[in-house]
N, C-alpha and C positions, 0 to 999 in steps of 0.2 A: 333586561334582554334587548329592549328596543335601542337603548343607548349603545350597547355593545355591537349591535348589528349596524348601526349608523357608523360606528368607528371602523368596522370592517370594510364597509362600502367605501368610506373616505380613503382608508389605507390602500385598498386595491386600485381605486381610481388614480391615486397618486402614483402607484406603481406603474400603471398603464401610461400615465403622462411621462414618467421617467423613460420608459421604453420608447415612447414617441420621440422624446428629445434625442435619445441615442440613435434612433433610426434617422432622424432628420439631420444629425451631424454627419452621417455617412452617405446620405443620399435621400431622394424623395421617398416617403413612406407609402404614398399612394393610398389606395383604399384599404390596405392591410391593417393600418392603425385603427380605422373605424370598425372594421370587423372584429379586431381584438377587443375593443371596448364593449361591443355587443356580446361577445362570448363571455367575457369576464362578468358582465352584468347578469347573464343567464346562470352562470355557475354560482354566483353569490345568492341569487334568488332560490336556487335549488338547495343550497346549504342551509339557508335560513328557514325554509319551509319543510324540509324533508329529513334533516339529520336527526338521529335518534335522541340526542341530548344537546345541552347547551353548547354552543360553539366556543372553543377556546381561542380567543382572538389572537393572542400572541403566537400560538403554535401555527395557526393558519397563515399569519403574516410572514413568520420566519420560513415556513415551508414553501411559500410562494417565491420568496427571494432566493432561498437556497436552491430550489428547483431550477430557477432560471440560470444560476451560475453552473450547477452541476450538469445541466443539459449540454453545455458547450465544453466544460472542463470537469470531468467526473471527480477529479481530485481537488477541484477548487472549493472555495467556501465563501459564504456571506456571513460576516460576524458583526452583530449589532454592537454599537459602541459600549453598551453596558457590559458586554462579555469580553471585550477586547483584552483587558488585562489578564484574565484567566487563559484566554487563547494564546497570548504571547508567552505566558509562563510555560505552557505545554510545548510550544514550538521551540523554546530556548533550551529545553532539556536534551541532553545527549541520550539518556536512557529513559524509557517511558515509566510512568508510575506503576509500582508493583512488578515491573518487568514485563508489562503486557502491551504489545504493539497491536493496534487494531486497524483494519481496513473496512471496506463496505461491500456487502454482497446481498442481493435481493432485499434491499432497504434495511438490512440489519448491520450493525457493527459485527465484524467477525474477526476471529483470532488469526493474525498473521504470524505472530511469534510470541512464545512464552520464553523469556530469556533463561538460559540454563542457570540453575541455582537460585532463581528469583522466587518471590512469593507466588507468582502466577504459575510457575512450573510446579512448585510444591503443592498447590491447590489442585493439580491435575488437569489444568486447562490444556486442550489439544488444538493444534493448528487446524483451522477450518470450522471450528465450532462458532455458532452464532450467539450473540449477546442480546437478551431481551430486555433486561432491567439492570440498572446500576443503582445500588442503595435505594431500591424501591421505586425509582423513577423510570418510566418506560423510555427506551431509547430507539425503538423501531421507528423507521421513517423520520428520524431526526439526524442532523448532521453528525458525522463521526466525532468531530471535535467536541461536541457536547458531552459524549460519554467520557472522553479523555479528560475534560475539565472536571467532571464529577470525581473521577479517580484521583486526579491531581489534588483537588481540594481535600479529599479524605486522607490521602497520604500525608499531606503537609500538616494536617491537624492531628496526626498520629492515631488515626482510627482505622480499624479493619474495614474492608469494603466487601459488600455482598452483591454477587452477580447471579442472575438467573440466565442459564445458558441452554441452548438447544444443541443436542449432539449432532455429529457429522452425518448420521444416517437419518436425521429429522424424525427420530422415533420417540422423542420425549424430551422433557426439560429436567434440569436439576439445579439446586442452589449451591453456589460455590462461595466460600469465604476466603478473601485474600488478606492474609495477616501482614501487619506492618513489619517490614524487614529490609535489610540492605540489598540493593541491586548493584551487582558488579558487572563491569564490561566483560562480555563473554569472549574468551579467546578461541582460536582455531584448534582443531584436533585432527590427527591423522591416525586412522585405525586400519590394521591389516585384515582384509577379508578374502579368503581363498587366494592368498599371495598377491592381492591387489590393494594398493593404498587407497583408502576412502577418505577424502578430505571434506571436512565440514567447517564452516566459518560462522561465527555468531554475530559478527559486526564487520562491515566494510570500513575499516579504519587503518590508519598508518601503523598503529600498534599491532593490529592483526597481520598486516603485511610483513612486518619485521619478525613477528613470532612464527609465522607460517614459513618464511624463508629458512629459518633454522630447523623447523620440523621436517621439511622436505629434504634436507641434506642427506640423510641416510638412504633416501629412495631415488637418488639421482639416476641410477642405472635401470630403474623399472621401465618396462616397455609400455605400460598403460597405467592409468589412474582414473578413479571415479571422483567427481566433484559434486557433492550434494548441496545444492543451493536452495533446497526447500526450507520453509520456515525461516527465511532470512529477509527481514524488512528494515533492519537498522544499518545506518552508515551513510557515507557521503558519496555522491556521484563523482566528485573530484578524485576520490581515491580508487574508484572502480577500475580504471585502466592500470593502476599500479598492482592491484590484486590480480587482474587478468594476466599481466606480464609475469608475475611471480609464478602463476600456474602454467602458462603456455610457453614462457621463455621469450627472450628477445625484446624488441621494441614494439610497442603497440600504441595506437592512437585512435581516438574516435571524436567525431565532431558533433556538437550539439547544434540544434536548429532554433532560430528565432523567427517570429513573424516578419520582422523587418530587420535588415542588417545581418551580419555574420554572427553565428554563435561561437562559443569558445571551443577550442581544440584541446582535448584532454589527453595526456600522454603518460605512458609508464614504461619502465625498463626492468627486465628480469634476467636471471641467469639462463644460459642456453639449455633448452630441454628438447628431447626428441621423442617423448612418449605420446601415446594416443590418449586423448581425454574423452571421457563420456560424462555428460552433465545431467544430473537429476534436477527436475524443476516442476513446479505446479503453480496453482493460484496463490500460494503463499510465498512465492519468489517475487519480491517487490522492490521497486525503487532502484537503488544502486546494484542490487543483486541481478536485476534484469539487464543492466548495462554490462555487468561482468559476463552474463550468459551470451549476450549479443556479440561481444568482442570475441569470446572463445569460439563461437560459431564461425566467425570470419577466419579463425586460425585452424579450422578443420575439426573442431570438437563435434561430437554427435549429441544432440539434445534429446533426452528421454523424459516422458511424462505427459504433461499437458500444458495448455497455455498459461503464461505467467499472469500476474495480477494486472498489469497494464497501467503503470504510473511512473514515468521517468521525468516528471515535470519539476523544474526549479521555479518556485512561485514567489511573487512579490505582491504587496498590498497596494490597492488603489483605494484611496480614502474618499469617502463621501460624507455627507452632512451627519448621518446617523449610524454609520457603520463602515466596515472595510470589505472590499471584494478582493479575494485572493485568487489570482489566475496565473497559469504557467507562463513564465517569461522565456524559458528555454526548455528544450526537451530532446530526448533521443528519438530519432525516427526508427520505425520498424523496417525490416528489409524491403517492404513494399513502398517505402518512402512516406507513409502516413505517420502522424504523431503517435507515439506509444503512450497514448492517454485514453483510457477506457477500453482498449483492447491490447492484449499483451503479445509476447513473443511466442510464436507457434513452435512446437517441438518437431524434430525430424521423425520421431516415432511416438505415436500416442499410446500410452499405457495407463489404463484406469486403475484406481485404487480398489482394493477389496478389504472388507473388514477382517481384522486379525492377520493380515499379511502385508508385505511391502513389495508388490510386483514391480514397481518402478526401479527400486534398488536391485532387485533380483535380475531384471533385464539388463541394467547397466553393468552389473558384474559379469553377466554372461558375455556381453560384447567386449568387455575389458579382458576377460580371461583368454580370448583368442590370441592376442599378441603375447600374453604371458606363457601360454602353453607352447606357442611356436618358439619362443626364446628357450624354454626348457628343453625342447626337442633338439 
């Protein structure tokens, strides 16, 4: 125990020194650095003398480094060199292991999307549920990428994965088994509800844009449509304007922002459309889907539901001696001009979910039926 405590002290002191170097490189640290050293020393002493069980050094060290990164970029990550290969494998995948896309909420990994037809959907995982354990390993208060690496390793080994999940009402836990199976890219769908086309997209991709353009053909004369962007976390920011243009019609563009210099301008072009769009969104509307929602808002769409996930960052790695720091290099700003990182796009009308019902879609259909009924009259 003494050796481990010494190791913890040395690790955190080195961490403080790194912070000090970073502060010094951007300006005088002043007395803040010395105060930080004192606070860290106090925290270490409390952990050593008061925690109920033996301290897990690696977890404390990773938590400290990950916490520093996530405090400035909630979607960022610190990845130790020993985990870099697994992290890179997960990042390079077009589709997530078992078809399960995860985000982070209240220190837990939570389900953003269970891909249609995937093992995750077959297991009954629902958007918004929290994940407590993956294959017996606790993942609460751990970086989300750790849970994804565990899933990726199990899938590559041809093993089923076991998850302990907390339901959306926080009323209890259950154990879910993800069977090994093929995950296919989810295509878009168009369903008629009360004479209103309801569009859903499983991935923001060029294939989805092409397929959706064909699906929308028979509905060219519709006066209104509902676009359901909930449970949509897969896809590329580069394609988001193309999807938005396909839905809203005409030419669209959006500009990403960088800390220094100009960000990229993303463009899309679609067939002319004159319908009214109503967009369903919530905390499982993430990444490229948030860009689509933001562009549609500028084209007059009404956003229904509640705030989106809040991560439009395009990240790159900054390599250190013992790990990588992944930080947003480009991002889409929210309408207030602030980075859409950690806080999402606000709806025009807040509609809360209820167990056993879908009031968000009900309200969207209600708004869309107005133009439909007017046309029929």
